[in-house]
C-alpha positions in Angstrom: 46.7 -5.4 21.8 46.0 -3.9 25.2 44.4 -0.7 26.4 46.1 2.6 26.5 45.7 3.8 30.1 46.2 7.4 29.2 43.2 7.2 26.9 41.1 5.4 29.6 41.9 8.3 31.9 40.4 10.7 29.4 36.9 9.2 29.8 35.0 11.9 31.8 33.3 11.3 35.1 29.5 11.2 35.0 29.3 14.4 37.1 31.3 16.2 34.4 29.0 14.9 31.7 26.0 16.1 33.6 27.3 19.6 33.4 27.2 19.3 29.6 23.7 17.8 29.8 22.5 20.8 31.8 23.2 23.0 28.8 21.0 20.9 26.6 17.3 21.8 27.1 16.2 18.7 25.1 18.1 16.4 27.4 16.7 18.0 30.5 13.2 16.9 29.6 14.2 13.3 30.3 14.1 11.8 33.9 17.5 12.3 35.5 17.9 8.6 36.4 17.3 7.7 32.8 19.9 10.2 31.6 22.5 9.0 34.1 21.8 5.3 33.0 22.5 6.2 29.4 25.6 8.2 30.2 26.9 5.2 32.1 26.2 3.0 29.2 28.0 5.1 26.6 31.0 5.6 28.9 31.1 1.8 29.6 30.9 1.2 25.8 33.8 3.6 25.2 35.9 2.0 27.9 35.2 -1.5 26.4 36.3 -0.3 23.0 39.5 1.2 24.4 40.2 -2.0 26.4 40.2 -3.9 23.1 42.9 -1.6 21.8 40.6 0.3 19.4 40.0 4.0 19.2 36.9 5.6 20.7 35.8 9.3 20.8 35.7 10.2 24.5 35.2 13.9 24.6 32.3 15.0 26.8 30.4 16.4 23.8 30.8 13.2 21.8 29.7 11.0 24.8 26.6 13.2 25.5 25.7 13.1 21.8 25.8 9.3 22.0 23.7 9.3 25.1 21.2 11.6 23.4 20.9 9.1 20.5 20.4 6.3 23.0 17.8 8.2 25.0 15.9 9.0 21.8 16.0 5.3 20.8 14.9 4.0 24.2 12.0 6.4 24.5 10.8 6.1 20.9 7.8 3.7 20.5 9.0 0.4 18.9 5.6 -0.4 17.5 4.9 2.4 15.1 3.6 3.3 11.7 5.7 2.6 8.7 5.4 2.9 4.9 5.0 -0.4 3.0 6.7 0.0 -0.4 7.2 -3.7 -0.8 3.9 -4.2 -2.7 3.0 -7.1 -0.4 -0.6 -6.4 0.5 -0.9 -8.7 3.5 2.6 -8.5 4.8 2.6 -10.6 8.0 5.7 -8.8 9.4 4.2 -5.4 8.7 0.8 -6.1 10.4 -1.2 -7.7 7.6 -4.4 -5.8 6.8 -4.4 -2.1 7.4 -7.7 -0.9 8.8 -10.3 1.2 6.9 -11.5 4.6 8.2 -14.6 3.2 9.8 -12.7 0.5 11.7 -10.0 3.1 12.8 -12.7 5.4 14.1 -14.3 2.5 16.0 -11.0 1.6 17.6 -10.3 5.2 18.5 -13.7 5.6 20.1 -13.3 2.6 22.3 -9.7 3.6 23.3 -10.9 6.9 24.8 -12.7 5.5 27.8 -15.1 2.8 28.9 -17.3 0.8 26.5 -20.2 -1.5 26.1 -17.8 -4.5 25.8 -19.8 -6.8 28.1 -22.7 -4.5 29.0 -26.2 -4.6 27.5 -27.5 -1.1 27.6 -31.1 -2.1 26.8 -31.3 -4.5 29.8 -29.0 -2.6 32.1 -27.2 -5.9 32.7 -24.2 -7.9 31.8 -24.0 -8.7 28.1 -21.8 -10.7 25.8 -18.7 -9.4 24.0 -19.5 -11.6 21.0 -22.9 -10.1 20.5 -21.3 -7.0 19.0 -20.4 -8.9 15.8 -22.5 -12.1 15.9 -25.5 -10.8 14.0 -23.4 -9.2 11.3 -21.3 -12.3 10.8 -24.4 -14.5 10.7 -25.9 -12.2 8.0 -22.6 -12.1 6.0 -21.7 -15.8 6.2 -25.2 -17.5 6.3 -24.0 -19.5 9.3 -26.5 -20.6 12.0 -24.1 -19.2 14.7 -20.7 -17.7 15.0 -17.9 -17.1 17.6 -14.9 -14.9 17.5 -11.5 -15.5 19.2 -8.1 -13.9 19.0 -6.8 -15.6 15.9 -7.4 -18.4 13.5 -4.9 -20.8 15.1 -6.8 -20.3 18.3 -10.1 -20.9 16.5 -8.9 -24.2 15.1 -7.6 -25.2 18.5 -10.9 -24.4 20.2 -12.9 -26.3 17.5 -10.8 -29.4 17.8 -10.7 -29.2 21.7 -14.5 -29.0 21.9 -15.3 -31.6 19.2 -12.5 -34.1 19.1 -10.5 -34.3 22.3 -9.4 -37.9 23.0 -10.6 -39.0 19.6 -9.4 -39.1 16.0 -9.5 -36.4 13.3 -8.9 -37.4 9.7 -6.8 -35.0 7.5 -5.4 -35.4 4.0 -1.6 -35.6 3.9 -1.6 -32.9 1.3 -3.2 -30.5 3.8 -0.8 -30.9 6.8 0.4 -27.4 6.4 2.6 -25.1 8.4 0.6 -21.9 9.0 3.4 -19.6 9.8 5.9 -19.1 12.6 6.6 -22.9 12.7 3.0 -23.5 13.8 1.8 -26.7 12.1 -1.6 -28.3 11.8 -0.3 -31.6 13.4 0.9 -29.6 16.4 -2.4 -27.8 16.8 -4.2 -31.2 16.6 -1.9 -32.6 19.3 -2.4 -29.7 21.6 -6.2 -30.0 21.3 -6.0 -33.6 22.6 -7.1 -35.1 19.3 -5.3 -37.8 17.4 -4.3 -37.1 13.8 -5.1 -39.7 11.2 -3.4 -39.0 7.9 -4.9 -40.2 4.7 -4.0 -40.2 1.0 -0.7 -38.8 -0.3 0.9 -35.4 -0.7 -0.5 -34.9 -4.2 -3.6 -37.1 -4.3 -6.3 -38.0 -1.7 -9.5 -39.8 -2.7 -12.9 -39.9 -1.1 -12.3 -43.6 -0.4 -9.1 -42.7 1.6 -11.3 -40.8 4.1 -14.0 -43.5 4.2 -11.5 -46.3 4.9 -10.0 -44.3 7.8 -13.3 -43.8 9.6 -13.6 -45.9 12.8 -15.8 -45.8 15.9 -13.2 -43.4 17.5 -13.4 -40.9 14.6 -14.6 -37.5 15.9 -14.5 -35.4 12.7 -13.1 -34.9 9.2 -10.9 -31.8 8.9 -10.1 -30.0 5.6 -7.3 -27.4 5.6 -7.5 -25.0 2.8 -4.1 -24.6 1.2 -4.3 -20.8 1.3 -0.5 -20.3 1.7 0.8 -22.6 -1.1 -0.4 -24.4 -4.2 -0.1 -28.0 -5.4 -0.2 -28.2 -9.2 0.1 -31.0 -11.7 -0.9 -34.5 -10.9 -3.1 -33.7 -7.9 -6.6 -34.3 -6.7 -8.8 -33.9 -3.6 -12.5 -34.7 -3.1 -14.7 -31.6 -3.6 -16.3 -30.1 -0.5 -19.8 -31.4 -1.2 -18.5 -35.0 -1.5 -16.5 -34.7 1.7 -19.5 -33.2 3.6 -21.8 -35.9 2.3 -19.4 -38.7 3.4 -19.0 -37.1 6.9 -22.8 -36.8 7.4 -23.3 -40.4 6.1 -21.3 -41.5 9.2 -22.8 -38.8 11.5 -19.5 -36.9 11.7 -19.0 -33.1 11.6 -16.8 -31.9 8.7 -14.6 -28.9 9.6 -12.7 -26.6 7.3 -9.8 -24.3 8.3 -10.3 -21.8 5.5 -7.2 -19.8 6.5 -7.3 -16.4 4.9 -11.0 -16.4 4.5 -13.1 -14.0 2.4 -16.7 -12.9 2.9 -17.3 -12.4 -0.8 -16.3 -14.3 -3.9 -12.8 -13.0 -4.8 -10.8 -13.5 -8.0 -7.5 -11.6 -8.0 -4.5 -12.1 -10.3 -5.8 -15.2 -11.9 -6.7 -17.0 -8.6 -10.1 -17.4 -7.0 -10.5 -17.6 -3.2 -13.6 -19.4 -2.0 -16.0 -17.4 0.1 -17.2 -18.6 3.5 -20.8 -18.6 2.3 -19.9 -20.9 -0.6 -18.1 -23.4 1.7 -21.0 -23.5 4.2 -23.4 -24.0 1.4 -21.5 -27.2 0.4 -22.3 -28.7 3.7 -19.4 -27.9 6.0 -20.5 -27.8 9.6 -17.8 -25.5 10.9 -15.5 -23.0 9.1 -12.7 -21.1 10.7 -10.9 -18.1 9.1 -8.8 -15.1 9.9 -10.0 -11.6 10.5 -6.8 -9.7 9.5 -6.3 -11.2 6.0 -8.7 -11.0 3.1 -11.5 -9.9 5.4 -9.5 -6.7 6.1 -10.0 -6.3 9.8 -7.7 -6.6 12.8 -6.4 -9.9 14.2 -9.2 -12.3 15.0 -10.2 -15.9 14.5 -13.8 -16.4 13.3 -15.8 -19.7 13.7 -18.9 -20.0 11.7 -21.3 -22.9 11.3 -23.9 -25.1 12.9 -25.4 -23.8 16.1 -25.1 -27.1 18.0 -21.4 -27.2 17.5 -20.7 -23.5 18.1 -22.7 -24.0 21.4 -20.1 -26.6 22.5 -17.3 -24.1 21.9 -19.1 -21.3 23.8 -19.1 -23.6 26.9 -15.5 -24.7 26.6 -13.1 -23.4 29.3 -10.4 -22.7 26.7 -12.6 -19.9 25.2 -11.8 -17.4 28.0 -8.0 -17.9 27.4 -8.3 -17.0 23.7 -11.1 -14.5 23.7 -10.9 -11.4 21.5 -10.0 -8.1 23.1 -12.0 -4.9 22.9 -9.8 -3.1 20.3 -9.7 -6.0 17.9 -13.4 -6.4 18.4 -14.0 -2.7 17.6 -11.9 -3.1 14.4 -13.8 -6.2 13.4 -17.2 -4.5 14.0 -16.2 -1.4 12.0 -15.0 -3.5 9.1 -18.1 -5.8 9.0 -20.2 -2.6 8.7 -18.5 -1.8 5.4 -19.7 -5.1 4.0 -23.2 -4.6 5.3 -23.3 -1.1 3.8 -22.4 -2.6 0.5 -19.1 -1.0 -0.7 -16.2 -3.0 0.8 -14.0 -3.0 -2.3 -13.7 0.8 -2.0 -13.6 1.2 1.8 -11.5 -1.8 3.0 -7.9 -1.1 2.1 -6.9 -4.7 1.5 -9.6 -5.2 -1.1 -8.9 -1.8 -2.7 -5.2 -2.6 -3.0 -5.8 -6.1 -4.4 -8.1 -4.7 -7.0 -6.1 -1.6 -8.1 -5.8 -1.4 -11.9 -2.5 -1.3 -13.8 -3.6 2.2 -15.1 -4.1 3.5 -11.6 -0.8 2.0 -10.4 1.1 3.5 -13.3 -0.4 6.9 -12.6 0.7 6.5 -9.0 4.2 5.6 -10.0 4.4 8.6 -12.3 3.4 10.8 -9.4 6.1 9.4 -7.2 8.7 9.8 -10.0 7.6 13.5 -10.5 8.0 14.2 -6.7 11.4 12.6 -6.6 12.7 14.5 -9.7 11.3 17.8 -8.4 13.9 17.8 -5.7 16.7 17.6 -8.2 18.9 15.6 -5.9 22.4 15.2 -7.5 23.3 11.6 -8.1 19.8 10.3 -7.6 18.5 8.3 -10.6 14.9 7.1 -10.8 12.7 5.4 -13.4 9.4 3.6 -13.6 9.5 -0.2 -13.7 6.8 -2.8 -14.2 6.4 -5.2 -11.3 4.4 -8.2 -10.0 3.2 -7.9 -6.4 2.3 -10.9 -4.2 -0.9 -10.8 -2.1 1.1 -12.1 0.9 -0.1 -13.2 4.4 -0.8 -16.8 3.3 -3.5 -15.7 0.8 -3.8 -16.2 -2.9 -0.4 -17.8 -3.3 -0.7 -18.3 -7.1 -2.1 -14.8 -7.8 0.0 -12.5 -10.1 -0.7 -8.9 -9.4 0.8 -6.8 -12.2 1.7 -3.2 -11.4 4.3 -0.5 -11.3 6.9 1.0 -9.1 9.9 3.4 -9.1 13.5 2.1 -9.1 16.0 4.4 -7.5 19.8 4.4 -7.2 22.0 7.0 -5.5 25.6 7.6 -6.7 28.2 6.6 -4.1 25.7 4.5 -2.1 24.9 0.8 -2.5 21.3 -0.3 -2.8 21.6 -2.2 0.6 22.9 1.0 2.3 20.2 3.1 0.9 17.5 0.5 1.9 19.0 0.5 5.4 18.8 4.3 5.6 15.2 4.2 4.6 14.4 1.7 7.3 16.1 3.9 10.0 13.8 6.9 9.5 11.4 8.0 12.3 8.7 6.6 10.0 10.5 3.6 8.5 10.2 3.0 4.8 10.4 -0.6 3.8 11.1 -1.3 0.1 12.6 -4.0 -2.2 16.1 -4.4 -3.6 16.4 -5.7 -7.1 19.4 -5.4 -9.6 21.2 -3.2 -7.1 18.4 -0.7 -7.0 15.8 0.2 -4.4 12.3 -0.5 -5.7 9.3 1.4 -4.4 6.2 -0.7 -5.4 3.3 1.7 -5.2 0.4 -0.8 -4.7 0.2 -0.3 -1.0 1.1 3.4 -0.9 -1.3 6.4 -0.4 -0.5 9.9 -1.7 0.9 11.1 1.5 3.4 8.2 1.4 4.7 9.4 -2.0 5.6 12.8 -0.7 7.3 11.4 2.4 9.4 8.9 0.3 10.5 11.7 -2.0 11.4 14.0 0.9 13.4 11.3 2.6 15.3 10.4 -0.6 16.3 14.1 -0.9 17.5 14.3 2.7 19.6 11.0 2.9 23.3 11.7 3.0 
């Protein structure tokens, strides 16, 4: 079906559209070149639709309205706040750990101007960016020394590059994990220049498997904590103390990629996550873990352990390429201060969310239900439902976090359409769909979120 030339001739010229724009104060606030570019885009789109034989609205008012929508979309920040009503505490796609108030204040302070990033005010000379958190991390982990880079994958890469390049690293087959985004432990090992030596089987690896694999070319034994999945049933692995003793018997360092990492013993939803202090006490020489998971800070990779090994990493040329930036460092320092001051479970959002009681969550769900029903929106049905929330972010994979949420349906609108409308808000609302209803899990919501959800539900048409 071809284009209707008469309809094509109806598409206004850009100059004519600019006269309509001139009467729109809001559009006049945009740069003229940007306005013209958007007008050209919407007219080109309309022309393409007509060329295909389909109908398109080509009145000046309609095209300017389309350009206005495009301008708004192009000039709106893509990275922005959203409301997490999924119940997934460490949602990787939604930024993992939200920062506590002290960490946020620290980041805001550093953003406003210059900082002491690499300046020692006592000496009036150059300082180290790592010094801002090293003492706190040594105190909280019990490690001889620490180093911080931009994420845990980088931490593992640096450790292996410094300690094992050109030599062999022994890893259990049951721990050759994919750590997200298709990044896999074997790939990280290869990139570091180390050679992977697999031992044992997927479900069972014994101490003698490690010992039999040790050769004069062995550089280290690597244990990878299965923080993002669980093997259950007929399984076994040597405990940490046994593995450390074996490595030290052969004068080898033993490394653990602890993944999500926690600075304090943590039992949530029936699963216990080992603390960094506990693993170091077993004899591990180097531990690596994330900053933006169970620790509750911004993105960072933390290396903690024996000073002689950390010193090798501090001298490695890779360190500069993967160093932590000032804003992530500020978030980490502010978060660590909460641990030092002694009330992290109240002041670090991740820990507070993971430890919320069923009674507290039911009260929150009731409040959301009340706010929704107060609007009296015709066709809107809502009720409280019991839910299980995952920890997410490759942490506590077996944990079951019971809680509550509010299930909503809107007459004449499918759950998928309603969920899409929620996502398209200026502050997107991300929720679940279950049994053709939209579910707002309240575990990760604050009181202001509840009011915003209720107001949006009332306004959606």
